[in-house]
Backbone bond lengths (Angstrom), bond angles and torsions (degrees), N, CA, C in turn:
res aa  C-N    CA-C-N  psi(-1)  N-CA   C-N-CA  omega(-1)  CA-C   N-CA-C  phi
1 M - - - 1.462 - - 1.528 108.28 -
2 N 1.323 117.07 111.03 1.464 120.89 -175.00 1.511 110.75 -108.65
3 L 1.322 115.62 142.08 1.459 122.38 178.21 1.523 108.08 -81.30
4 G 1.339 116.09 110.52 1.457 120.90 -172.34 1.506 114.73 -59.43
5 N 1.350 117.63 -40.44 1.454 120.62 -176.61 1.515 113.22 -87.73
6 G 1.330 116.17 2.95 1.473 118.12 -177.79 1.515 108.94 61.89
7 G 1.314 116.61 -125.26 1.455 120.46 176.05 1.504 112.01 80.96
8 N 1.311 114.38 -179.26 1.455 121.51 -173.67 1.515 109.05 -102.95
9 I 1.319 117.02 93.67 1.461 121.64 -179.24 1.523 109.24 -110.67
10 K 1.340 115.97 138.64 1.467 121.67 -179.29 1.528 108.52 -130.02
11 I 1.323 116.24 133.30 1.464 122.41 175.92 1.521 108.55 -112.04
12 F 1.338 116.59 121.69 1.465 121.57 178.41 1.526 109.50 -120.60
13 S 1.318 115.40 161.58 1.463 120.44 -179.84 1.517 110.44 -138.38
14 G 1.333 115.04 141.65 1.461 120.10 166.79 1.522 107.88 -83.56
15 N 1.311 116.68 -162.16 1.467 121.10 -178.00 1.528 113.64 -87.51
16 A 1.347 117.65 -7.02 1.462 120.35 -170.87 1.529 113.35 -67.52
17 H 1.342 117.67 -38.94 1.472 119.24 -175.75 1.527 109.27 -156.96
18 V 1.309 116.29 69.96 1.464 121.46 -177.10 1.532 110.84 -64.21
19 E 1.335 117.47 -36.05 1.471 120.68 -178.37 1.527 111.17 -60.49
20 L 1.337 116.80 -44.23 1.463 120.81 178.96 1.524 110.54 -64.93
21 A 1.336 116.80 -41.77 1.461 120.87 179.26 1.528 111.08 -61.14
22 K 1.324 116.96 -42.14 1.472 120.90 178.23 1.527 110.89 -62.86
23 S 1.326 116.37 -40.96 1.472 120.19 -179.95 1.521 111.00 -65.08
24 I 1.331 116.83 -42.50 1.464 120.83 179.15 1.531 110.25 -63.55
25 A 1.338 116.42 -46.30 1.468 120.85 179.32 1.523 110.86 -60.51
26 S 1.337 116.86 -41.52 1.459 121.04 -179.82 1.525 111.55 -63.24
27 L 1.336 116.88 -42.09 1.461 120.71 179.11 1.526 112.11 -65.47
28 L 1.340 116.53 -28.37 1.467 121.76 178.71 1.525 112.49 -89.35
29 N 1.354 115.86 -0.35 1.475 121.64 -179.87 1.523 112.37 59.54
30 V 1.333 115.83 39.89 1.468 120.62 174.04 1.528 108.46 -128.45
31 E 1.319 115.95 156.13 1.455 121.10 177.08 1.528 109.76 -79.71
32 L 1.335 117.01 143.77 1.460 120.24 174.10 1.524 108.57 -66.30
33 G 1.328 116.37 133.11 1.463 121.31 -176.65 1.516 112.87 -58.34
34 K 1.322 115.40 149.37 1.465 121.70 -178.53 1.525 109.72 -87.06
35 S 1.316 115.08 112.38 1.467 120.66 178.49 1.515 109.50 -151.15
36 E 1.315 116.06 157.90 1.464 122.23 177.20 1.519 108.23 -129.22
37 V 1.328 115.72 119.81 1.463 120.93 177.69 1.522 106.93 -113.52
38 G 1.326 115.47 105.86 1.457 120.50 -177.34 1.513 112.04 -125.79
39 R 1.310 115.81 -160.01 1.465 121.57 -178.73 1.528 110.52 -135.20
40 F 1.329 115.89 142.26 1.456 120.87 167.17 1.535 107.61 -76.14
41 S 1.301 116.77 169.82 1.468 120.12 -174.93 1.526 112.63 -63.04
42 D 1.333 117.95 -25.01 1.465 119.97 179.76 1.526 112.79 -90.89
43 G 1.341 116.80 5.02 1.457 120.48 177.20 1.514 114.56 98.93
44 E 1.341 118.80 -9.64 1.460 120.52 177.44 1.529 109.97 -63.42
45 I 1.331 115.61 149.03 1.462 120.94 -178.18 1.519 110.53 -79.74
46 S 1.314 114.82 130.69 1.463 122.50 177.37 1.519 108.51 -110.21
47 L 1.330 117.67 129.73 1.458 121.06 -176.36 1.520 111.07 -130.57
48 K 1.338 115.92 134.85 1.459 121.98 173.34 1.526 108.29 -130.92
49 I 1.323 116.72 126.14 1.460 122.71 173.20 1.523 106.47 -99.84
50 N 1.319 116.98 113.58 1.461 121.13 -169.85 1.528 114.17 -99.00
51 E 1.316 116.66 26.08 1.467 120.84 173.55 1.524 108.76 -156.40
52 S 1.322 115.69 159.58 1.461 120.15 -178.86 1.523 110.87 -71.14
53 V 1.326 116.16 139.32 1.464 121.55 174.38 1.527 110.81 -122.59
54 R 1.318 117.08 12.42 1.466 121.23 -176.88 1.532 110.61 -57.10
55 N 1.320 115.73 125.57 1.473 124.96 179.07 1.540 113.74 62.95
56 A 1.316 117.29 11.41 1.465 120.28 -179.61 1.530 110.81 -85.47
57 D 1.329 115.06 154.33 1.469 121.15 170.05 1.528 106.69 -88.94
58 V 1.329 116.03 108.13 1.462 122.06 -172.37 1.528 110.65 -101.84
59 Y 1.326 115.76 132.47 1.461 122.40 175.99 1.524 107.80 -120.13
60 I 1.330 116.51 120.82 1.465 122.08 -178.19 1.529 108.37 -105.85
61 I 1.335 116.84 115.97 1.470 121.78 -178.96 1.528 108.57 -90.50
62 Q 1.330 117.00 115.56 1.463 119.54 -177.06 1.525 111.22 -162.30
63 P 1.344 118.15 95.81 1.470 118.85 171.48 1.532 110.54 -67.39
64 I 1.319 116.67 147.20 1.469 120.95 178.53 1.528 107.21 -91.69
65 S 1.326 115.50 69.55 1.460 123.18 -175.66 1.523 109.48 -111.09
66 M 1.335 116.60 -178.35 1.462 120.41 -177.63 1.533 111.38 -62.44
67 P 1.344 117.53 136.20 1.470 127.69 -9.19 1.525 110.23 -73.05
68 V 1.315 116.05 118.11 1.458 123.08 -168.18 1.529 112.56 -58.38
69 N 1.320 116.80 -51.38 1.465 119.64 -175.81 1.528 111.96 -65.84
70 E 1.339 116.42 -37.30 1.463 120.78 177.20 1.528 110.67 -62.33
71 N 1.331 116.08 -47.39 1.455 119.80 -176.16 1.521 112.52 -70.87
72 L 1.326 116.75 -34.11 1.462 119.76 174.95 1.526 110.44 -64.01
73 M 1.332 116.33 -45.15 1.463 119.90 -179.09 1.527 111.33 -65.23
74 E 1.332 116.78 -38.21 1.468 120.24 175.38 1.528 110.64 -57.88
75 L 1.333 116.11 -45.28 1.456 120.80 -179.59 1.520 111.45 -60.73
76 L 1.327 116.65 -46.55 1.473 120.77 -178.88 1.521 111.52 -62.61
77 I 1.325 116.63 -41.73 1.465 120.25 -179.06 1.528 110.61 -68.71
78 M 1.338 117.47 -37.34 1.457 120.10 177.88 1.532 111.06 -65.66
79 I 1.328 116.69 -41.30 1.467 120.16 177.24 1.527 109.94 -60.73
80 D 1.332 116.40 -46.79 1.470 121.00 -179.65 1.532 111.14 -60.33
81 A 1.356 116.18 -42.48 1.469 120.21 -179.74 1.525 110.97 -63.28
82 M 1.341 116.92 -42.30 1.463 120.35 179.75 1.528 111.24 -65.32
83 K 1.335 116.17 -39.49 1.469 120.55 179.10 1.521 110.50 -62.37
84 R 1.329 116.30 -44.47 1.463 120.82 -178.47 1.527 112.13 -73.31
85 A 1.350 116.55 -16.83 1.468 120.67 177.54 1.531 111.48 -93.82
86 S 1.336 116.64 12.71 1.469 123.36 174.64 1.526 113.80 66.95
87 A 1.334 117.12 35.79 1.465 119.94 173.13 1.528 108.89 -61.01
88 G 1.334 115.97 145.38 1.464 119.40 -179.69 1.514 111.47 -67.16
89 T 1.331 116.63 -55.02 1.465 122.50 174.42 1.527 108.31 -137.16
90 I 1.321 115.66 152.73 1.468 121.22 -179.44 1.522 108.42 -128.81
91 A 1.330 115.72 121.11 1.471 121.41 177.10 1.523 109.07 -116.27
92 A 1.324 116.09 128.60 1.462 121.16 174.57 1.522 108.24 -91.93
93 V 1.330 116.63 115.53 1.465 121.92 177.95 1.531 106.70 -96.27
94 I 1.334 115.93 105.51 1.465 122.21 -171.57 1.527 108.32 -117.30
95 P 1.333 118.05 85.87 1.469 119.80 -177.91 1.525 113.21 -55.51
96 Y 1.334 116.37 -38.64 1.471 120.86 175.72 1.519 108.20 -122.99
97 Y 1.343 115.86 118.61 1.462 121.55 -177.96 1.529 109.16 -93.08
98 G 1.324 115.83 102.71 1.455 121.05 179.31 1.512 112.92 -70.07
99 Y 1.305 117.25 163.42 1.469 125.38 -177.59 1.532 112.31 67.37
100 A 1.332 117.71 13.91 1.459 120.57 -176.65 1.525 113.14 -74.03
101 R 1.325 118.08 -18.55 1.468 119.63 -176.02 1.527 112.63 -74.13
102 Q 1.318 116.49 -20.06 1.477 119.41 176.98 1.528 107.52 -100.98
103 D 1.333 115.39 79.20 1.462 121.14 -173.49 1.528 112.99 -110.90
104 R 1.330 116.97 2.49 1.462 120.79 -179.71 1.524 108.44 -161.99
105 K 1.325 115.71 167.45 1.461 120.26 175.88 1.528 108.42 -92.08
106 S 1.323 116.30 99.34 1.461 119.84 177.87 1.520 111.72 -86.55
107 R 1.332 115.98 -18.56 1.464 121.67 175.51 1.527 108.19 -138.78
108 A 1.318 115.70 164.85 1.465 119.62 178.02 1.527 110.36 -61.02
109 R 1.321 115.92 139.51 1.472 124.79 174.90 1.528 113.63 69.88
110 D 1.338 117.20 15.87 1.472 119.91 173.53 1.526 110.09 -74.88
111 P 1.333 117.85 144.73 1.467 120.04 172.76 1.528 110.29 -80.84
112 I 1.306 117.37 161.15 1.465 122.02 169.61 1.523 105.61 -112.79
113 S 1.330 115.01 78.48 1.461 121.53 -171.66 1.522 112.70 -65.35
114 A 1.337 117.23 -31.86 1.464 120.03 179.37 1.524 111.07 -61.66
115 K 1.324 116.84 -36.95 1.464 121.63 177.47 1.522 110.74 -72.00
116 L 1.329 117.29 -40.00 1.461 121.27 178.17 1.524 111.15 -59.49
117 V 1.341 116.80 -44.98 1.467 120.59 179.31 1.524 110.59 -64.44
118 A 1.343 116.61 -38.91 1.466 120.14 176.64 1.527 110.68 -60.56
119 N 1.332 116.63 -42.02 1.471 120.73 178.34 1.522 111.41 -63.66
120 L 1.330 116.71 -41.55 1.463 120.74 -179.58 1.529 111.21 -62.92
121 I 1.324 116.54 -44.27 1.457 120.87 -179.21 1.528 110.70 -63.85
122 T 1.320 116.13 -42.89 1.466 120.38 179.42 1.519 111.23 -66.95
123 S 1.334 116.85 -44.88 1.466 121.20 -178.73 1.521 112.45 -64.95
124 A 1.329 116.86 -29.17 1.466 120.11 179.71 1.519 111.98 -67.25
125 G 1.354 116.46 -20.57 1.459 119.46 177.32 1.513 114.48 120.27
126 C 1.324 117.59 14.43 1.465 121.44 -178.82 1.532 109.96 -74.20
127 D 1.329 116.77 141.77 1.463 122.45 179.25 1.520 112.89 -101.04
128 R 1.324 117.78 -21.80 1.464 121.78 -175.96 1.524 109.25 -158.19
129 V 1.333 116.06 148.55 1.460 121.64 175.54 1.526 108.44 -122.83
130 I 1.330 115.68 136.53 1.459 122.05 174.07 1.528 106.86 -122.24
131 T 1.324 117.14 120.74 1.458 120.39 -177.02 1.523 110.06 -139.62
132 M 1.330 117.21 -179.83 1.464 121.02 -177.55 1.521 111.14 -138.90
133 D 1.315 116.22 134.90 1.470 124.04 173.16 1.529 112.39 42.59
134 L 1.327 115.05 68.53 1.460 120.27 175.08 1.526 109.79 -60.44
135 H 1.327 115.63 148.31 1.466 120.55 179.58 1.524 110.65 -57.64
136 C 1.327 117.15 -37.82 1.459 122.79 173.71 1.520 108.28 -136.34
137 A 1.329 116.52 130.98 1.464 120.74 -176.05 1.527 112.58 -62.08
138 Q 1.340 116.86 -24.19 1.464 119.80 -177.28 1.528 112.20 -64.28
139 I 1.323 118.14 -18.12 1.467 121.26 179.99 1.527 110.77 -61.51
140 Q 1.337 116.70 -25.19 1.463 119.23 176.19 1.527 111.11 -55.51
141 G 1.312 116.39 -34.66 1.464 121.21 -178.82 1.516 114.12 -75.99
142 F 1.342 117.36 -8.25 1.462 120.37 178.51 1.526 112.02 -77.07
143 F 1.331 117.12 -13.51 1.457 121.37 -177.75 1.528 110.43 -100.41
144 D 1.327 115.67 139.39 1.463 121.37 174.27 1.522 111.12 -100.96
145 I 1.324 116.42 16.38 1.458 123.72 174.82 1.525 107.60 -123.79
146 P 1.338 119.28 162.38 1.465 119.94 179.94 1.528 111.96 -58.83
147 L 1.326 115.99 138.16 1.462 122.10 176.37 1.527 108.40 -130.42
148 D 1.315 116.36 127.17 1.459 121.99 175.86 1.527 108.24 -103.53
149 H 1.344 115.07 117.39 1.459 121.51 -175.53 1.525 108.53 -101.61
150 L 1.333 117.27 102.98 1.455 122.13 -178.67 1.529 110.29 -84.46
151 V 1.316 115.70 159.39 1.463 121.73 -172.43 1.529 109.63 -122.48
152 G 1.341 116.01 132.80 1.456 120.45 179.46 1.521 113.79 -90.50
153 M 1.344 117.99 -8.30 1.456 122.42 -175.58 1.528 114.50 -53.33
154 P 1.347 119.79 -44.08 1.469 119.12 -178.96 1.528 113.41 -58.04
155 K 1.318 117.13 -29.98 1.468 120.56 177.93 1.528 110.44 -64.53
156 F 1.345 115.74 -45.60 1.468 119.68 179.87 1.522 111.30 -68.52
157 R 1.332 116.41 -40.09 1.467 119.89 -179.62 1.530 110.63 -58.93
158 K 1.313 116.32 -48.67 1.469 120.02 -179.48 1.530 110.93 -63.31
159 Y 1.341 115.96 -43.04 1.470 119.57 -177.58 1.525 110.96 -60.62
160 Y 1.333 116.96 -47.23 1.465 119.45 -175.45 1.530 112.33 -77.67
161 M 1.320 117.88 -26.72 1.469 119.08 174.07 1.521 110.60 -66.90
162 D 1.338 116.14 -34.55 1.464 120.33 176.11 1.533 111.60 -74.65
163 K 1.328 116.11 -34.93 1.469 121.10 -175.19 1.527 111.68 -74.94
164 F 1.352 116.48 -44.32 1.463 120.88 -177.06 1.526 109.64 -109.85
165 K 1.306 117.18 101.35 1.464 120.07 177.99 1.527 110.50 -70.88
166 D 1.347 115.56 -31.11 1.468 120.97 178.72 1.525 108.28 -110.91
167 M 1.331 116.99 114.28 1.466 122.21 -177.00 1.537 112.60 -97.64
168 S 1.318 118.03 7.97 1.461 120.65 -172.22 1.525 113.55 -64.75
169 D 1.352 117.50 -24.97 1.467 120.08 -178.62 1.527 112.18 -114.81
170 V 1.340 116.53 24.87 1.473 121.30 -178.49 1.526 109.69 -105.89
171 V 1.329 116.13 140.45 1.467 121.92 174.02 1.524 108.37 -135.36
172 V 1.335 116.16 136.47 1.461 121.74 175.44 1.518 108.27 -90.11
173 V 1.324 116.91 132.79 1.464 121.24 -177.63 1.519 110.23 -119.72
174 S 1.320 115.87 130.36 1.459 121.82 172.55 1.523 108.54 -87.77
175 P 1.338 118.69 126.36 1.462 120.42 -176.43 1.530 114.26 -73.28
176 D 1.334 116.33 -10.48 1.473 120.74 176.49 1.527 108.61 -161.29
177 L 1.323 115.76 172.86 1.468 120.04 -177.54 1.525 111.95 -67.48
178 G 1.325 117.01 -27.42 1.460 120.80 -178.76 1.514 114.06 -70.07
179 S 1.329 117.40 -18.74 1.465 121.38 -177.49 1.522 112.88 -104.30
180 V 1.331 117.24 11.66 1.462 120.55 -175.45 1.529 111.59 -62.27
181 A 1.331 117.38 -45.67 1.467 119.83 -178.11 1.522 110.96 -61.20
182 R 1.328 116.34 -40.68 1.469 121.62 179.70 1.536 110.04 -64.83
183 A 1.329 116.55 -45.07 1.461 120.85 -179.59 1.528 111.29 -66.38
184 R 1.336 116.24 -40.19 1.467 119.17 -179.87 1.532 110.98 -64.59
185 S 1.330 116.20 -36.55 1.462 120.34 178.55 1.530 111.06 -61.03
186 L 1.349 116.49 -45.87 1.461 119.94 178.91 1.531 110.78 -66.96
187 A 1.328 116.71 -41.42 1.464 120.67 -179.97 1.528 111.06 -60.95
188 D 1.329 116.62 -41.25 1.466 120.57 178.49 1.527 111.17 -64.07
189 K 1.333 116.21 -40.68 1.463 120.33 -179.69 1.531 111.04 -66.36
190 L 1.339 116.51 -35.38 1.471 120.78 -179.63 1.522 112.40 -89.60
191 N 1.364 115.56 -9.16 1.465 122.05 -178.45 1.531 111.90 59.83
192 V 1.347 114.51 49.32 1.463 121.07 178.54 1.533 108.47 -129.86
193 P 1.346 118.38 163.49 1.469 120.67 179.71 1.531 111.84 -74.51
194 I 1.324 114.68 170.18 1.461 121.68 -179.20 1.525 109.97 -124.64
195 A 1.319 116.02 147.58 1.467 122.46 171.26 1.521 107.85 -129.71
196 I 1.328 116.29 159.19 1.467 121.35 -174.90 1.520 109.62 -132.02
197 I 1.318 115.51 136.75 1.462 120.70 175.18 1.522 108.92 -99.66
198 D 1.308 114.92 126.66 1.474 121.49 175.58 1.522 107.07 -95.08
199 K 1.321 115.65 113.64 1.465 118.87 -177.55 1.523 110.34 -122.22
200 R 1.306 115.18 160.72 1.469 121.89 175.72 1.520 107.92 -118.60
201 R 1.336 115.53 131.35 1.464 120.72 178.34 1.525 108.89 -111.26
202 A 1.332 116.33 107.20 1.469 120.51 -178.63 1.521 111.03 -71.88
203 K 1.340 116.92 -37.20 1.455 122.69 177.89 1.521 108.53 -156.83
204 P 1.357 118.21 166.87 1.457 119.94 -177.27 1.524 112.89 -53.51
205 N 1.347 115.43 139.69 1.469 124.19 177.29 1.525 114.05 68.52
206 E 1.338 117.26 13.34 1.458 120.98 175.34 1.528 108.78 -134.90
207 S 1.331 117.15 130.11 1.465 120.40 -179.48 1.523 110.33 -143.72
208 E 1.347 115.01 161.32 1.455 121.43 179.95 1.521 108.38 -137.85
209 V 1.340 117.25 127.54 1.460 121.65 178.94 1.524 109.26 -73.90
210 M 1.346 115.74 128.20 1.465 120.79 -179.27 1.540 111.00 -101.85
211 N 1.341 116.81 -50.04 1.463 121.35 -177.53 1.520 110.26 -146.63
212 I 1.324 116.44 159.03 1.461 122.34 171.50 1.520 107.34 -119.22
213 I 1.322 115.63 119.73 1.463 121.78 -178.17 1.526 107.86 -99.40
214 G 1.330 116.65 112.08 1.458 120.97 -178.44 1.521 111.11 121.11
215 D 1.332 115.93 169.22 1.462 122.12 -175.88 1.524 110.52 -100.88
216 V 1.337 117.51 120.49 1.465 121.67 178.01 1.530 111.69 -120.21
217 S 1.310 117.90 -4.18 1.456 121.48 -176.16 1.534 111.15 -64.07
218 G 1.330 115.76 129.70 1.451 121.38 178.97 1.512 114.60 72.71
219 R 1.329 117.50 16.18 1.470 121.79 -176.64 1.530 112.62 -119.86
220 K 1.320 114.05 154.85 1.465 119.83 167.20 1.519 107.61 -80.64
221 V 1.337 116.03 137.20 1.463 121.51 -175.27 1.526 110.24 -111.93
222 L 1.355 115.13 134.70 1.464 121.20 170.47 1.524 107.50 -110.53
223 L 1.319 116.28 106.95 1.466 121.83 178.37 1.521 107.91 -88.43
224 L 1.313 117.90 121.74 1.464 122.31 -174.85 1.516 111.12 -119.69
225 D 1.346 116.62 130.39 1.465 120.76 176.11 1.525 108.48 -143.03
226 D 1.338 115.66 163.48 1.467 118.27 178.44 1.523 111.27 -81.15
227 M 1.336 116.73 -31.86 1.459 120.20 179.98 1.525 110.42 -151.44
228 I 1.328 115.55 151.69 1.463 121.97 173.13 1.515 107.17 -125.37
229 D 1.329 115.80 120.14 1.468 120.57 -178.09 1.529 109.37 -100.38
230 T 1.320 118.20 -88.91 1.471 120.30 179.65 1.528 111.88 -86.02
231 A 1.323 117.05 -3.75 1.472 124.37 176.55 1.526 113.64 69.51
232 G 1.325 117.59 12.76 1.463 120.02 177.82 1.513 112.19 -65.23
233 S 1.337 117.79 -47.22 1.466 121.65 -177.73 1.517 111.53 -64.02
234 I 1.332 116.59 -47.31 1.465 120.37 -173.80 1.534 111.33 -69.07
235 T 1.339 117.28 -36.76 1.471 119.40 -179.78 1.520 111.38 -76.10
236 N 1.333 118.06 -36.47 1.470 120.58 174.53 1.528 110.33 -62.52
237 A 1.330 115.24 -40.85 1.464 120.19 178.56 1.529 110.24 -63.72
238 A 1.329 117.06 -41.38 1.461 120.99 -179.35 1.527 111.08 -62.74
239 V 1.322 117.30 -41.71 1.468 121.53 178.72 1.529 109.95 -63.30
240 A 1.343 115.88 -44.90 1.468 119.62 -179.83 1.525 111.21 -63.24
241 L 1.326 117.59 -39.95 1.468 121.43 179.49 1.523 111.20 -66.90
242 K 1.332 115.75 -39.23 1.471 120.21 177.73 1.528 109.94 -63.00
243 N 1.328 115.89 -41.74 1.470 120.49 179.37 1.529 112.13 -66.03
244 K 1.339 116.14 -24.08 1.467 121.03 178.64 1.526 112.46 -89.18
245 G 1.344 117.11 3.94 1.459 119.71 173.22 1.515 116.42 103.06
246 A 1.341 118.52 8.81 1.466 120.23 176.09 1.526 109.45 -62.66
247 T 1.331 117.57 134.83 1.469 121.06 -175.69 1.523 112.22 -79.19
248 E 1.332 116.66 -38.90 1.460 121.42 -179.78 1.521 108.48 -151.34
249 I 1.332 115.45 143.13 1.463 119.78 -174.76 1.519 109.85 -121.45
250 F 1.333 114.86 124.29 1.455 122.58 174.69 1.522 107.72 -117.18
251 A 1.312 116.85 143.90 1.460 120.87 -179.40 1.527 109.79 -128.04
252 C 1.316 115.84 152.51 1.465 120.33 175.97 1.524 109.33 -148.71
253 C 1.313 115.31 150.16 1.462 120.68 176.77 1.515 108.80 -153.86
254 T 1.328 115.76 155.65 1.462 120.70 177.37 1.516 110.64 -74.05
255 H 1.334 116.74 -48.76 1.459 121.42 -172.69 1.524 111.11 -114.68
256 G 1.311 117.00 113.81 1.454 121.41 176.88 1.519 110.88 -95.46
257 V 1.331 116.15 88.38 1.470 120.28 178.63 1.530 109.32 -70.28
258 L 1.329 116.09 -48.30 1.471 124.20 173.35 1.530 112.89 48.94
259 S 1.310 115.36 61.38 1.462 120.44 178.93 1.530 110.46 -97.57
260 G 1.332 115.36 167.38 1.464 121.08 175.19 1.515 112.85 54.82
261 P 1.354 116.97 -126.53 1.475 120.88 -174.57 1.528 113.70 -85.00
262 A 1.327 118.88 15.63 1.467 121.73 -171.42 1.528 113.18 -56.68
263 L 1.330 117.22 -51.31 1.467 119.58 -175.88 1.528 111.74 -63.23
264 E 1.335 117.14 -39.83 1.468 121.18 178.84 1.529 110.42 -64.16
265 R 1.332 116.07 -43.03 1.466 119.92 179.61 1.529 111.22 -64.04
266 L 1.313 116.96 -43.00 1.462 120.58 -179.76 1.526 111.30 -65.19
267 E 1.324 116.27 -39.83 1.463 120.93 179.93 1.524 111.19 -60.81
268 K 1.329 116.76 -39.34 1.462 121.61 -176.95 1.530 113.20 -85.93
269 S 1.313 117.58 -9.84 1.463 121.73 -173.81 1.524 111.59 -80.20
270 P 1.340 117.37 164.65 1.477 120.50 176.82 1.525 113.63 -78.95
271 I 1.328 117.89 7.68 1.469 120.97 177.53 1.530 109.16 -69.98
272 S 1.329 116.56 125.53 1.471 121.33 -178.86 1.516 111.66 -78.69
273 E 1.330 116.01 -36.61 1.460 120.58 -175.94 1.525 109.25 -153.32
274 L 1.333 115.94 139.95 1.457 122.02 175.17 1.522 107.85 -120.91
275 V 1.328 116.16 118.35 1.461 121.70 178.41 1.529 108.61 -102.06
276 M 1.332 116.28 126.80 1.462 121.26 -179.74 1.524 109.50 -129.16
277 L 1.318 115.62 150.14 1.456 120.72 171.35 1.521 108.86 -83.96
278 D 1.322 117.18 152.71 1.469 119.79 -174.67 1.524 113.10 -89.46
279 T 1.346 116.05 45.05 1.463 120.57 175.84 1.527 111.06 -70.38
280 I 1.336 116.50 -22.11 1.464 123.12 177.23 1.522 107.57 -121.30
281 A 1.322 116.81 136.02 1.466 121.03 -177.17 1.523 110.63 -64.95
282 E 1.323 115.86 139.43 1.457 121.38 178.00 1.524 111.39 -59.42
283 S 1.328 116.53 -30.70 1.464 121.23 -179.13 1.523 112.47 -64.93
284 C 1.329 117.57 -15.34 1.472 120.91 179.07 1.522 112.00 -69.34
285 H 1.344 116.78 -27.37 1.459 118.30 -171.43 1.530 114.47 -142.94
286 G 1.312 118.57 -7.69 1.457 119.87 -175.01 1.512 110.93 81.17
287 S 1.343 116.93 -174.02 1.457 120.08 -176.50 1.527 110.59 -152.22
288 I 1.327 114.78 169.76 1.467 122.11 173.71 1.527 107.37 -136.00
289 D 1.327 116.31 170.27 1.466 120.40 -174.99 1.523 113.33 -63.32
290 K 1.326 117.34 -26.52 1.461 120.52 -178.84 1.525 113.39 -69.80
291 I 1.323 117.69 -18.28 1.458 121.55 -171.59 1.528 110.96 -91.22
292 K 1.317 115.64 132.61 1.461 122.58 175.90 1.529 108.17 -125.20
293 Y 1.320 117.02 135.90 1.466 121.71 -178.77 1.524 111.53 -104.95
294 L 1.326 116.05 139.70 1.458 123.30 168.91 1.523 107.20 -115.10
295 T 1.311 118.08 132.43 1.458 119.89 -175.97 1.525 112.25 -81.58
296 V 1.321 115.89 146.63 1.466 121.92 175.32 1.525 110.84 -109.82
297 A 1.329 117.64 9.12 1.469 121.00 -178.35 1.522 111.01 -56.93
298 D 1.339 116.94 -41.08 1.465 119.99 -178.78 1.518 112.13 -66.91
299 V 1.335 117.20 -34.92 1.472 121.00 179.53 1.530 110.08 -66.91
300 F 1.334 116.16 -47.22 1.464 119.17 179.92 1.525 111.84 -68.38
301 A 1.328 116.96 -36.71 1.468 120.16 178.82 1.522 110.34 -63.33
302 E 1.340 116.59 -43.72 1.462 119.12 179.43 1.523 111.31 -66.08
303 A 1.335 117.01 -38.89 1.462 120.35 178.24 1.527 110.89 -62.80
304 I 1.329 117.15 -44.91 1.464 121.06 178.71 1.527 110.15 -62.06
305 C 1.325 116.18 -42.70 1.455 121.39 179.18 1.529 110.69 -60.07
306 R 1.326 116.28 -44.95 1.465 120.36 -179.03 1.524 111.87 -67.36
307 I 1.322 116.39 -41.59 1.471 120.12 178.64 1.521 110.04 -63.28
308 H 1.328 116.69 -44.56 1.463 121.32 -179.24 1.531 111.68 -63.74
309 D 1.343 116.57 -34.59 1.458 120.96 -178.73 1.523 113.04 -91.09
310 G 1.348 116.95 3.17 1.456 120.37 178.03 1.516 113.79 72.13
311 K 1.329 117.34 30.28 1.461 121.97 179.84 1.529 110.76 -105.83
312 A 1.313 116.62 160.91 1.462 121.25 -179.72 1.519 110.73 -69.09
313 V 1.334 115.36 141.17 1.467 121.45 176.90 1.525 110.21 -92.72
314 S 1.314 118.15 -29.64 1.472 121.75 -173.83 1.526 112.36 -61.84
315 V 1.344 118.25 -28.54 1.464 120.04 -178.27 1.524 112.28 -65.23
316 M 1.337 116.97 -17.35 1.456 120.36 177.51 1.523 111.36 -61.32
317 F 1.342 117.58 -25.67 1.462 121.28 -172.00 1.523 112.35 -118.12
318 D 1.328 117.47 10.62 1.464 120.20 177.86 1.521 110.30 -69.07
């Protein structure tokens, strides 16, 4: 993958996902920028940029994943350092955008943390954001700078088209009403029917399946979500689908947060396989045999290449 306009491009990484940053840099045929992100004895973040970035187009790879506050602060400090070092442009490449679940006031006195984080990134001096599969598409409007919203769906479509040669007994299931559009998109691409789970969430990270809308009996199920955190919703859904006669259950998500009891729940669940994109480093949460990763390095590398060369990014997903 070659940068058509040449120019002075620099790829840097915080501590959140160095492996992904190295893969992206390698695909772009550039060296990963020389920087050191450490800590002072009291826990404050210490940053050293060990090469010139003057007039360069800088891309900082940093998902806002666990530890969320540490990685967010690293990103902000790196943006500030690049701005003060006279970088030409600064793009924050955020494969997983943390704090996205608080995107509106659903109750009195709720914060809108997704907007606050957008303000912090912009105020730090960022010129552009590149991210993937936001929890809610409306978050794009929280930024007053260009935002490129990449899509992980083509990765899942290709994987399952290769995996299932016969789609006659496959159904895509949305684990909640909020994921219906995402599930319908995959179902249309695979030319299979869709089912929907109606769930009730009493409080964060806890849910209860109320109804299943659609026929899953005697079918293989593809459970699709944008993110899996404690895995309560996805495993409860899998149990309910199994009880309704689903023969085999496969799950996929863009962002595998997998906090708290997630791995234990997935291990005990009737899910045969969980496919996740590597927007979050495996080292953040560990893994089990059921989990399979698909890399997004090529998607981000192509997006960076297109942005740098002044080409459209949307055609990647047409």
